[in-house]
C-alpha positions in Angstrom: 31.9 49.7 -26.0 34.4 49.6 -28.5 35.6 45.8 -29.1 38.9 46.2 -27.7 37.6 48.0 -24.4 35.0 44.6 -24.8 37.7 42.2 -24.7 40.4 43.9 -23.3 39.9 46.3 -21.4 40.0 44.4 -18.2 42.5 42.9 -16.1 44.1 39.1 -17.2 44.8 40.2 -21.3 48.2 38.8 -20.6 50.3 42.2 -21.4 53.1 43.4 -19.3 53.0 46.6 -17.4 55.7 47.5 -19.0 55.7 46.4 -21.9 56.9 49.1 -25.0 55.3 50.8 -27.6 55.0 48.5 -30.7 56.3 50.1 -34.0 56.1 49.4 -37.8 54.2 46.4 -38.4 53.7 45.2 -34.9 51.9 48.2 -34.3 49.6 48.4 -37.2 48.7 44.8 -36.2 47.9 46.2 -32.9 45.5 48.9 -34.4 43.8 46.4 -36.5 43.6 43.9 -33.7 42.2 46.7 -31.3 40.2 49.2 -33.9 38.8 46.6 -36.6 35.2 47.3 -35.4 35.6 51.2 -36.2 37.8 51.0 -39.5 35.3 48.3 -40.9 32.1 50.5 -40.1 34.3 53.7 -41.4 35.1 51.7 -45.0 31.5 51.2 -45.2 30.6 54.8 -44.8 33.7 55.5 -47.5 31.8 52.8 -49.8 28.8 54.3 -49.5 29.6 57.9 -49.7 32.1 57.5 -52.7 30.0 55.2 -54.6 27.9 58.3 -56.5 31.4 59.8 -57.9 32.5 56.2 -59.1 29.1 56.1 -61.0 28.9 59.8 -62.4 32.9 59.7 -63.1 32.0 56.4 -65.1 29.0 57.7 -66.5 31.1 60.9 -68.0 33.5 59.0 -69.4 31.9 56.3 -70.6 29.8 58.4 -72.8 32.7 60.9 -73.6 31.3 63.9 -72.5 33.5 66.5 -71.0 30.4 68.5 -69.4 28.9 65.4 -67.7 32.1 64.9 -66.5 32.7 67.7 -65.6 29.7 68.2 -63.1 29.1 64.7 -61.8 33.1 64.5 -60.9 32.2 68.5 -59.1 29.5 67.5 -57.4 29.8 64.3 -56.0 33.2 65.1 -54.9 31.3 67.0 -52.4 30.9 63.6 -50.5 34.0 61.8 -51.2 36.5 65.0 -49.0 34.2 64.2 -46.5 34.5 60.6 -46.8 38.9 61.0 -46.9 38.8 62.8 -43.8 36.7 60.3 -42.2 39.1 57.5 -43.2 41.8 59.9 -41.8 40.1 60.5 -38.7 39.6 57.0 -38.0 43.2 56.1 -38.5 44.4 59.3 -36.8 42.2 58.2 -33.7 44.1 54.6 -33.7 47.5 56.1 -33.9 46.5 58.2 -31.2 45.2 55.3 -29.0 42.1 57.6 -28.5 39.6 55.7 -26.3 36.6 58.0 -27.4 33.5 56.1 -29.6 34.3 56.1 -33.0 31.2 57.0 -34.4 30.3 60.5 -32.3 34.2 61.4 -33.1 33.3 61.8 -36.9 30.3 63.3 -36.6 32.5 66.1 -34.7 35.3 65.9 -37.5 32.5 66.2 -40.1 30.9 69.1 -38.3 33.8 71.2 -37.7 35.8 70.6 -40.7 33.0 70.0 -43.9 33.1 73.0 -45.6 37.2 72.4 -46.1 36.6 68.3 -46.9 34.1 69.4 -49.4 36.0 71.9 -51.2 39.1 69.5 -51.4 37.1 66.7 -52.4 35.0 68.7 -55.1 38.4 70.1 -56.6 40.5 66.5 -55.9 37.6 64.5 -57.8 37.3 67.1 -60.3 40.7 66.6 -61.7 40.4 62.5 -61.1 38.1 62.7 -63.3 39.4 65.0 -66.1 42.4 62.7 -66.0 40.2 60.0 -66.7 38.4 61.6 -69.1 41.4 62.5 -70.8 42.9 58.9 -70.5 40.0 57.2 -72.5 40.1 59.9 -74.6 43.6 59.1 -75.5 42.7 55.2 -75.5 39.9 55.6 -77.8 41.2 57.8 -80.3 44.6 55.8 -80.9 42.7 52.4 -80.6 40.4 54.6 -84.0 43.7 54.9 -85.7 44.8 51.3 -84.8 47.8 51.7 -82.6 48.1 52.4 -78.6 49.6 55.4 -77.0 53.3 55.1 -76.2 55.4 54.9 -73.1 55.9 58.7 -73.0 51.7 59.2 -72.6 51.7 56.0 -70.1 54.6 57.6 -67.8 52.7 61.3 -67.9 49.5 60.1 -67.2 50.7 57.5 -64.3 52.7 60.8 -62.6 49.6 63.4 -62.9 47.5 60.6 -61.2 50.4 60.0 -58.5 50.2 63.6 -58.1 47.0 63.7 -57.2 47.3 61.0 -54.6 50.0 62.8 -52.9 47.9 66.0 -52.6 45.1 64.6 -51.6 46.5 62.0 -49.1 48.1 64.8 -47.6 44.9 67.4 -47.5 42.8 64.3 -45.9 45.5 63.6 -43.3 46.1 67.5 -42.0 42.1 68.4 -42.2 40.9 67.0 -38.9 43.9 68.1 -37.1 43.2 71.2 -34.2 45.5 73.6 -35.4 46.2 76.2 -33.3 46.6 78.9 -35.4 44.3 79.2 -38.8 46.1 78.1 -41.7 44.8 76.8 -45.3 44.5 73.3 -46.6 47.4 73.8 -48.8 50.0 75.4 -46.9 49.5 72.2 -44.3 49.6 70.2 -46.6 52.5 71.5 -48.6 54.3 71.8 -45.3 54.6 68.1 -44.4 55.4 67.7 -48.2 58.7 69.8 -47.5 59.5 68.3 -44.0 59.1 64.8 -45.3 58.7 64.4 -48.6 59.9 60.4 -48.8 57.0 59.8 -46.7 54.3 61.7 -48.4 54.8 60.8 -51.8 55.1 56.6 -49.9 51.6 57.9 -48.2 50.4 58.8 -52.0 51.8 55.5 -53.5 50.1 53.7 -50.8 46.6 55.0 -51.5 47.2 55.0 -54.9 47.6 51.3 -55.2 45.3 50.3 -52.8 42.3 52.3 -54.5 43.3 52.1 -58.0 43.8 48.1 -57.8 40.0 48.1 -56.7 39.3 50.0 -59.9 41.3 47.4 -62.1 40.0 44.5 -60.6 36.4 45.3 -60.6 34.1 43.4 -60.6 36.1 41.0 -58.6 37.3 43.3 -56.0 33.6 44.3 -54.8 34.4 41.8 -51.6 37.7 43.2 -51.0 36.1 46.8 -51.3 33.6 46.5 -48.8 35.5 45.1 -46.2 39.1 45.9 -46.8 39.4 48.4 -49.7 39.7 51.9 -48.4 40.9 51.8 -44.6 44.0 48.8 -45.1 45.4 52.0 -47.3 44.0 54.4 -46.1 45.7 53.1 -42.3 49.3 52.2 -43.4 48.8 55.6 -45.7 48.3 57.8 -41.8 51.0 55.4 -40.5 53.7 56.3 -43.1 52.9 60.4 -41.9 52.4 59.9 -38.4 56.2 60.7 -37.5 55.6 64.1 -39.3 52.3 65.0 -37.8 53.9 64.2 -34.6 57.0 66.6 -35.6 55.1 69.4 -37.3 51.5 69.4 -35.9 52.6 67.9 -31.8 49.9 65.0 -32.7 49.8 63.7 -29.2 49.9 59.6 -28.1 48.0 58.4 -25.5 49.3 55.7 -23.2 47.5 52.5 -23.2 46.6 51.2 -19.8 48.5 48.6 -18.1 47.1 46.2 -15.9 49.8 45.9 -12.6 52.1 43.6 -12.3 50.9 40.5 -10.3 51.8 40.1 -6.6 52.8 36.2 -6.5 54.4 34.3 -9.1 52.7 32.8 -12.0 52.4 28.9 -11.9 53.2 27.3 -15.2 49.9 26.7 -16.4 49.3 30.4 -15.6 52.1 31.5 -17.3 50.8 29.6 -20.2 47.3 31.4 -20.1 49.2 34.8 -19.6 50.9 34.0 -22.9 48.3 32.6 -24.9 46.3 35.7 -23.9 49.3 38.2 -24.8 49.6 36.5 -27.9 45.9 36.6 -29.2 45.8 40.3 -27.7 48.4 41.4 -30.3 47.1 39.1 -33.1 43.4 38.1 -33.2 42.6 41.1 -35.5 45.1 39.4 -38.0 43.8 36.3 -37.9 40.0 37.8 -38.7 41.6 40.1 -41.4 43.3 36.6 -42.5 39.9 34.6 -42.0 38.4 36.8 -44.2 41.6 37.2 -47.4 40.9 33.0 -47.4 37.3 33.2 -47.9 37.7 35.9 -50.6 40.8 34.2 -51.9 39.0 30.8 -51.8 35.5 32.4 -53.3 37.6 34.3 -56.5 39.6 30.8 -57.0 36.4 28.9 -56.8 34.8 30.7 -59.3 38.1 31.0 -61.7 38.7 26.9 -61.7 35.1 26.0 -61.8 34.7 28.3 -65.1 34.7 27.2 -68.5 36.4 29.0 -71.2 34.2 30.0 -74.3 35.0 28.3 -77.6 33.3 31.2 -79.6 31.9 34.8 -77.9 29.2 36.3 -79.7 27.7 40.0 -78.9 24.3 41.3 -78.8 23.4 45.0 -78.6 20.3 45.9 -78.1 18.7 48.6 -76.1 16.5 46.3 -74.0 18.3 43.8 -72.2 17.2 40.0 -73.4 16.0 38.4 -70.7 18.5 35.4 -69.4 16.4 32.0 -70.4 16.5 33.8 -74.1 20.4 34.5 -73.9 20.8 30.8 -72.8 18.3 29.4 -75.6 20.7 31.3 -77.8 23.7 29.5 -76.4 22.7 26.4 -76.9 21.1 26.6 -80.3 24.4 28.1 -81.6 26.3 25.3 -79.8 24.5 22.7 -81.5 26.1 24.0 -84.9 29.7 24.6 -83.3 33.1 22.4 -82.4 35.4 22.1 -79.8 37.9 25.0 -80.6 39.7 24.9 -77.3 40.3 21.1 -76.7 38.9 21.5 -73.2 35.8 18.6 -74.2 33.0 21.2 -74.2 31.7 22.9 -76.4 30.6 26.6 -75.4 29.3 29.7 -77.1 29.4 32.7 -75.0 26.7 35.1 -75.8 27.0 38.6 -74.2 23.9 40.8 -74.4 25.0 44.2 -73.9 22.3 46.7 -72.9 23.1 50.0 -75.0 21.4 52.2 -77.8 22.2 55.7 -79.2 19.7 57.0 -77.9 20.3 56.6 -73.9 16.6 57.7 -73.1 15.8 54.1 -74.2 18.0 52.6 -71.5 18.6 53.3 -68.1 21.5 54.9 -66.4 23.2 52.1 -64.7 22.7 49.6 -67.6 23.7 51.8 -70.3 27.0 53.2 -68.4 27.6 49.0 -67.6 26.9 47.9 -71.2 29.0 50.5 -72.7 32.1 49.4 -70.3 32.0 46.1 -71.1 30.8 46.7 -75.1 34.4 49.1 -75.5 36.5 46.3 -73.8 35.1 43.4 -75.8 36.2 46.0 -78.6 39.3 46.6 -77.5 40.2 42.7 -77.1 38.8 41.9 -80.0 36.9 39.2 -78.0 33.5 38.9 -80.2 33.9 38.0 -83.8 30.3 38.1 -84.4 28.0 40.9 -83.7 24.1 41.1 -83.6 23.2 44.7 -83.5 19.3 46.1 -83.1 21.0 49.8 -84.3 23.8 49.2 -86.5 23.7 52.5 -87.4 24.4 54.3 -83.8 26.8 51.7 -82.9 28.7 52.5 -85.9 28.3 56.7 -85.1 29.4 55.8 -81.2 32.4 53.3 -82.0 33.2 53.7 -85.6 34.0 49.9 -85.1 32.2 48.5 -88.5 34.0 51.1 -90.7 37.1 49.7 -88.9 36.5 46.1 -89.4 34.0 45.8 -92.6 36.0 49.1 -94.5 33.7 52.2 -95.7 31.1 49.9 -97.4 30.3 48.8 -94.1 26.4 49.0 -94.8 26.7 46.2 -97.8 28.6 43.9 -95.5 26.0 43.7 -92.7 23.6 40.6 -93.1 20.1 40.8 -91.7 19.3 37.9 -89.5 15.9 37.4 -91.6 18.3 36.2 -94.7 20.6 34.2 -92.7 19.2 30.8 -93.4 20.6 28.9 -90.2 20.1 31.9 -87.9 16.4 32.5 -89.1 15.7 28.8 -88.5 17.0 28.5 -84.9 14.2 27.3 -82.6 14.2 30.1 -79.5 11.2 29.7 -77.9 9.5 33.0 -76.6 9.5 34.8 -73.3 6.9 36.2 -71.4 6.6 40.4 -71.0 3.7 39.9 -68.3 3.6 38.3 -65.0 0.4 36.2 -65.9 1.8 35.0 -69.0 -0.9 36.7 -71.3 2.2 38.9 -72.9 5.2 37.0 -75.3 7.9 37.5 -77.5 9.1 35.2 -79.8 12.6 35.6 -79.7 12.8 35.0 -83.7 10.4 37.5 -84.6 12.4 40.3 -82.2 15.6 39.0 -84.0 14.2 39.0 -87.5 14.8 43.0 -87.7 18.6 42.9 -86.4 21.8 42.6 -88.2 24.5 40.4 -88.2 28.2 42.2 -88.2 30.8 39.3 -89.1 34.0 40.9 -88.0 36.2 37.7 -89.6 34.6 35.4 -91.9 37.2 32.9 -91.0 35.8 32.5 -87.6 34.7 28.8 -87.5 31.6 29.2 -85.9 30.4 31.9 -88.6 31.8 29.0 -91.2 30.0 25.9 -89.7 26.4 28.5 -89.5 26.6 29.1 -93.3 27.5 25.5 -94.0 23.7 24.4 -93.4 
């Protein structure tokens, strides 16, 4: 039984028998309130099906490997297509006021259209992966030269993503339709574009803004993505396209059953009760969504307001991740030599341990991908002035940052950890590598073979470390 039937499938919910069909935002709120359960369930399925594509494309782009990007995009796209069709079918069911159970209908849709869904998903994700690869390549090549792409390049890439978003949205919208005569997917999508280009572009913009926003705000957007990330822009996009689907393909809308009018006049108390039920019927979904949004905003705001901005940032690049206690001890030891640079009353040294190696087999795939992404961001923003490197030659070969910051003779500018008197005498303790504590690693012994690259020798922390 759906949420709608459980709460409103009986007499007395306070909706007048001649109540007109809602339109615009009121109609959107009505669908959310009635079908929130199926929207959340579909969103979760879409998240699961799209996760391999997100990881695969990110891996290829992070490693700057075109073959990996192509293969991962094409293979994982076989799941992305069905995910988008499920999203469109869920929104279509809600727009049609279809009383059938959403999960059996989703299975029927996949069974009938999995070939077309897989095909357009494969092609669409492949194009998306190639666009991401080109974007990353252009920005990385420009960064190596010390400048960033001009406005023309950004506009060109934005238009490419917009075209992809529009076509993908239209293909997802028309795939689950039951047409009377066989027709190609692209022809059906193109027909919508010809009939109502403005609505089609607007629907694509909505999808691009919704999904693009999640990507740009990652990882803060994870909570949002699981609950609202796909169905919210998907439902809005399908509602935008729905009049065109009705006009072009004759999509029918069922009439919502209304309770019969009362035989006798209502008392004042009954009228108030009826009005409250009427309001709740159309707005309970918005109340629920608003409550979840408030919880998410409070969670993010609490994290932003309670976090302390670091005075200094130090990067440690290792093939094996350092334990949290080792990172914490290094932060505390370095903070003893630092001063309050930002004037907030606290001395904080942030040590970022990036798990990365020139030989990817030395690290797990997820750790390597996450480490490379964070490392690229650090280099692009210039956050860390001191870099502690396990493999400086591999680091230079992959990123070219040492020659860019230290010059062609960058090798002579490296400082061995063991030769820096303050660093080599820090009390960093040790950590266990066995559950029973029988095997331990001394932090100083581990760091002894590392090299230190200082991108800015005027950095106050580095000056302080050399003044002792």
